[in-house]
C-alpha positions in Angstrom: -90.2 62.6 -13.6 -93.1 64.7 -13.8 -91.0 67.5 -12.7 -88.4 66.9 -15.8 -91.2 66.8 -18.1 -93.0 70.1 -16.9 -89.6 71.7 -17.4 -88.8 70.5 -20.7 -92.5 71.5 -21.9 -92.0 75.0 -20.6 -88.7 75.1 -21.9 -90.3 74.1 -25.3 -93.2 76.4 -25.3 -90.2 79.6 -24.5 -88.0 78.3 -27.5 -90.8 78.8 -29.7 -92.6 81.9 -28.5 -88.7 83.2 -29.1 -88.4 81.7 -32.7 -91.9 83.2 -33.2 -90.9 86.7 -32.2 -87.7 86.8 -34.0 -89.6 86.3 -37.2 -92.1 89.0 -36.1 -91.7 91.9 -38.6 -92.5 94.2 -35.8 -89.3 92.6 -33.7 -87.5 92.4 -36.8 -87.3 96.2 -37.4 -86.8 97.2 -33.6 -83.0 97.1 -33.7 -83.0 96.5 -29.6 -85.9 94.6 -29.4 -84.5 91.9 -31.9 -80.9 92.1 -30.1 -82.9 91.0 -26.8 -84.5 88.5 -28.4 -81.7 87.0 -30.3 -79.6 87.0 -27.3 -82.8 85.0 -25.4 -82.9 83.0 -28.4 -79.4 81.7 -28.3 -79.2 81.3 -24.2 -81.8 78.8 -24.9 -80.2 76.8 -28.1 -77.9 74.9 -25.5 -80.9 73.5 -22.8 -83.5 73.0 -25.8 -80.7 70.9 -27.4 -80.4 69.0 -24.0 -84.1 69.1 -23.6 -84.9 67.1 -26.8 -82.1 64.6 -26.2 -83.4 63.5 -23.0 -86.7 63.4 -24.8 -85.1 60.6 -26.7 -83.7 59.0 -23.9 -86.9 58.7 -21.6 -88.5 57.5 -25.0 -86.0 54.9 -25.1 -86.1 53.8 -21.6 -90.0 53.5 -21.7 -89.5 51.4 -25.1 -86.7 49.0 -23.1 -88.7 48.7 -20.2 -91.9 47.7 -22.0 -89.8 44.8 -24.6 -88.7 41.8 -22.7 -85.9 41.5 -25.4 -84.5 45.1 -24.2 -84.7 44.9 -20.3 -80.9 44.6 -20.4 -80.7 48.2 -21.4 -82.9 49.5 -19.0 -80.1 50.5 -16.2 -77.7 52.2 -18.8 -81.1 54.1 -20.1 -82.0 55.1 -17.0 -78.6 56.8 -16.1 -78.2 58.6 -19.5 -81.9 60.1 -18.6 -80.7 60.9 -14.8 -77.6 62.4 -16.7 -79.2 64.5 -19.2 -81.4 65.9 -16.6 -79.0 67.0 -14.4 -77.2 68.8 -17.1 -80.5 70.6 -18.1 -80.8 71.8 -14.3 -77.6 73.1 -14.6 -77.9 74.4 -18.0 -81.2 76.6 -16.8 -79.8 77.7 -13.6 -80.5 81.6 -13.9 -77.6 84.1 -14.7 -77.3 86.9 -12.4 -78.4 90.5 -14.1 -74.8 91.5 -13.4 -73.0 88.8 -15.9 -74.0 90.7 -18.8 -72.4 93.7 -18.0 -68.6 95.4 -19.1 -66.9 95.2 -16.1 -63.7 97.7 -14.8 -60.6 95.7 -13.1 -58.7 96.9 -10.4 -55.1 95.7 -10.0 -52.7 96.6 -6.8 -49.8 95.5 -5.7 -49.9 93.4 -2.5 -47.0 92.4 -0.3 -43.6 92.0 -1.7 -42.4 95.7 -2.5 -41.3 95.8 -6.1 -41.5 92.0 -7.1 -45.3 93.0 -6.1 -45.4 95.7 -8.3 -44.1 94.0 -11.4 -46.3 91.2 -10.8 -49.4 93.6 -10.9 -48.1 94.2 -14.5 -47.9 90.8 -15.2 -51.5 90.3 -13.9 -52.0 93.4 -16.0 -50.8 91.9 -19.1 -52.6 88.0 -18.6 -56.1 89.3 -18.1 -55.6 92.2 -21.2 -54.6 89.0 -23.2 -57.6 86.8 -22.2 -60.0 89.6 -22.8 -58.6 89.8 -26.3 -58.6 86.0 -26.7 -62.4 85.8 -25.6 -62.9 89.0 -28.3 -63.7 91.5 -25.8 -62.3 94.9 -26.3 -60.3 96.8 -23.4 -59.4 100.1 -22.7 -57.0 101.3 -19.7 -58.1 103.7 -17.5 -55.2 104.5 -15.2 -51.6 103.3 -14.2 -49.5 104.5 -11.2 -46.2 102.8 -12.1 -43.5 102.7 -9.3 -39.6 103.3 -9.4 -38.6 99.7 -10.2 -40.5 99.1 -13.1 -43.9 97.8 -12.0 -47.1 99.1 -10.8 -48.8 100.2 -7.9 -52.2 100.3 -9.3 -53.9 99.8 -13.0 -57.2 100.2 -14.1 -58.7 99.1 -17.2 -62.2 98.2 -18.8 -63.3 95.1 -20.5 -66.2 95.6 -23.2 -68.5 93.0 -24.3 -71.7 90.5 -23.7 -70.7 88.8 -20.7 -67.5 90.2 -19.7 -68.5 90.3 -15.7 -69.3 86.4 -16.0 -66.3 85.5 -17.2 -63.9 88.1 -15.0 -66.0 87.5 -11.9 -63.6 85.0 -11.2 -60.1 86.8 -11.0 -61.1 88.9 -8.0 -58.9 88.0 -5.0 -55.4 87.9 -4.0 -53.2 86.4 -6.9 -49.9 84.6 -5.0 -47.0 84.3 -7.2 -43.7 82.6 -6.2 -40.3 83.1 -8.4 -36.9 84.1 -8.0 -36.9 88.3 -8.5 -34.2 89.6 -11.5 -32.6 91.2 -8.4 -32.1 88.4 -6.5 -28.3 86.9 -6.1 -28.6 84.3 -4.7 -31.8 82.5 -6.4 -34.1 82.2 -3.6 -37.5 82.2 -4.7 -39.6 85.1 -3.4 -43.5 84.9 -2.7 -45.5 88.4 -3.6 -48.9 89.4 -3.8 -51.3 91.1 -6.3 -55.2 91.9 -5.3 -57.6 92.3 -8.1 -61.4 93.8 -7.6 -63.7 93.2 -10.6 -66.4 95.4 -10.8 -69.6 95.3 -13.0 -69.6 98.9 -14.9 -72.9 100.8 -14.0 -75.0 102.8 -16.7 -76.1 106.4 -15.0 -79.3 105.4 -14.7 -78.3 102.7 -12.3 -76.3 104.7 -10.2 -77.4 108.2 -9.4 -74.8 110.1 -8.0 -75.8 113.5 -6.2 -73.3 116.1 -7.4 -73.8 117.9 -3.7 -72.3 114.3 -2.2 -68.7 115.0 -4.1 -65.8 116.6 -3.3 -63.6 117.4 -6.2 -60.0 118.5 -5.9 -58.0 119.4 -9.0 -53.7 119.1 -8.9 -51.1 118.5 -11.2 -50.2 115.2 -12.3 -47.0 113.5 -11.1 -44.6 110.7 -12.2 -43.1 107.6 -10.3 -40.7 109.8 -8.5 -43.2 112.6 -7.5 -42.1 115.3 -10.3 -44.9 117.1 -12.1 -45.2 115.8 -15.4 -47.4 118.7 -16.8 -47.8 122.1 -15.9 -51.7 122.5 -15.5 -54.0 121.3 -12.7 -55.2 118.3 -15.0 -55.6 115.5 -12.4 -58.4 114.9 -10.9 -59.3 113.5 -6.9 -63.1 112.7 -6.7 -64.5 112.0 -3.0 -67.8 110.5 -2.3 -68.9 111.7 0.8 -71.4 109.6 2.0 -69.5 106.5 1.5 -66.0 107.7 1.8 -64.8 106.2 -1.4 -62.2 107.8 -3.3 -60.8 107.8 -6.7 -58.2 110.1 -8.5 -57.4 110.1 -12.1 -54.5 111.9 -13.7 -53.7 110.2 -17.1 -55.2 112.1 -19.5 -54.0 115.8 -20.4 -57.6 117.2 -19.9 -59.5 117.9 -16.5 -62.4 116.8 -18.0 -61.5 113.3 -19.3 -60.0 112.8 -16.0 -63.3 113.1 -14.4 -65.3 111.2 -16.9 -63.4 108.0 -15.9 -63.3 109.1 -12.3 -66.5 108.9 -12.5 -66.8 105.6 -14.4 -64.7 104.1 -11.6 -66.5 105.8 -8.9 -70.3 104.6 -10.4 -69.1 101.1 -10.5 -67.5 101.1 -7.1 -71.1 102.2 -6.0 -72.6 99.6 -7.9 -70.5 97.1 -6.5 -71.1 98.4 -2.8 -74.8 98.0 -3.4 -74.9 94.7 -5.1 -72.7 93.2 -2.4 -75.0 94.3 0.3 -77.8 92.7 -1.8 -76.0 89.5 -2.3 -75.3 89.5 1.8 -79.4 89.8 2.7 -80.2 87.4 0.2 -77.8 84.8 0.2 -74.5 84.6 2.7 -73.9 81.3 1.3 -73.3 82.8 -2.1 -71.2 85.7 -2.3 -70.5 86.9 -5.8 -66.5 86.8 -5.3 -66.5 82.7 -5.0 -65.8 81.4 -1.8 -65.9 83.8 1.4 -66.1 86.5 -1.3 -63.4 89.1 0.1 -61.1 90.3 -1.7 -58.1 89.3 0.5 -58.7 85.6 0.0 -56.0 84.0 -1.9 -57.5 82.6 -5.0 -54.7 81.4 -6.8 -50.6 80.5 -6.3 -48.5 81.0 -9.7 -45.3 78.9 -9.1 -42.6 80.2 -11.8 -39.6 77.4 -11.2 -42.3 74.5 -11.5 -44.3 76.1 -14.0 -47.2 75.6 -12.0 -50.4 77.4 -11.4 -53.1 76.2 -8.5 -56.8 77.7 -8.1 -57.3 77.1 -4.5 -61.3 77.7 -4.6 -61.6 74.5 -7.2 -58.3 72.7 -6.3 -57.3 72.7 -9.9 -53.3 72.6 -10.4 -51.8 72.9 -13.9 -48.3 72.6 -14.8 -48.6 75.2 -18.1 -47.9 78.4 -16.3 -46.4 80.0 -18.9 -49.8 79.5 -21.2 -51.4 80.8 -19.0 -49.9 83.9 -18.4 -50.3 84.5 -21.8 -54.0 84.7 -21.4 -55.5 81.0 -21.8 -57.5 81.3 -18.6 -60.5 79.3 -20.2 -60.0 76.5 -18.2 -60.2 78.1 -14.7 -63.0 79.9 -16.0 -65.0 77.0 -16.9 -64.3 74.6 -13.9 -65.4 78.0 -11.6 -68.7 78.6 -13.4 -69.5 75.3 -13.1 -68.9 75.2 -9.5 -71.1 78.1 -9.3 -74.2 76.7 -11.2 -73.8 73.6 -8.7 -74.0 75.7 -5.8 -77.1 78.0 -7.4 -78.9 74.6 -7.3 -77.9 73.2 -3.7 -79.4 76.8 -2.7 
């Protein structure tokens, strides 16, 4: 009990300090600091409320133990205090620094030919709708259509405080089971698409030496390989030390394509460094949940049964139509809770 009391004392002290700083004119007039203090205060609100509830429960438990007439309430109050203590510990698990960042999401067709490319497009629609539901802004960075009406690859950015904490759980292989429109026999086909989610890095966080870059320019091409404009506006950037390659051709100007390519390259390099640190710090807790490999199958979407299963948390819902419209909160919340429980065990 002493440990939790110390935790509650520290939490209440931090909360009071943040409230005092928020009402300090020097902080109030500094927009950046005011925003930071406001964010921290908001983060502490939930844990602070739980701490108050725990204090009340602990006080009631003490009274019940001291009063013979209330002894029968002791087991129930002990359970209540214990549950609140566990909730409070979970609420105080520190979030990773990357969790507050914007993200860059890359969706690629996997196995299944044209059907996999169509599925990549469906995932793009699902994830951008989810972003809108969460109040985030999104921006398409590039799209590589195929001749069957789908996409070989789609890259987009999601902006908003905490975007990475939400979208990191979408990283991995998404498997679909459905009857393709071209299937005359009505047979179910299985296809996949992979999703990579990377925190968007600031220039100051990832320094890129211009001497490490090989930049090629060429003419943009459409799905069939035909040239779609007459200037060398498409850009391919190769980062020589890592071998990473980013190509952009959606914008009409070479400069805009280069800027977008550098954003994606910066995010990929940041993610490489982050994964390296993760491996060094805790092999048991990888950033992408589970084994952490992007090839790992995370969900199966079964159209005939209107069913979606998330294999990481063994959660199945029969509301696939709603999920494809971007209603993914139930999965994000369950995965976040699992992540926090694991953090407490480390």
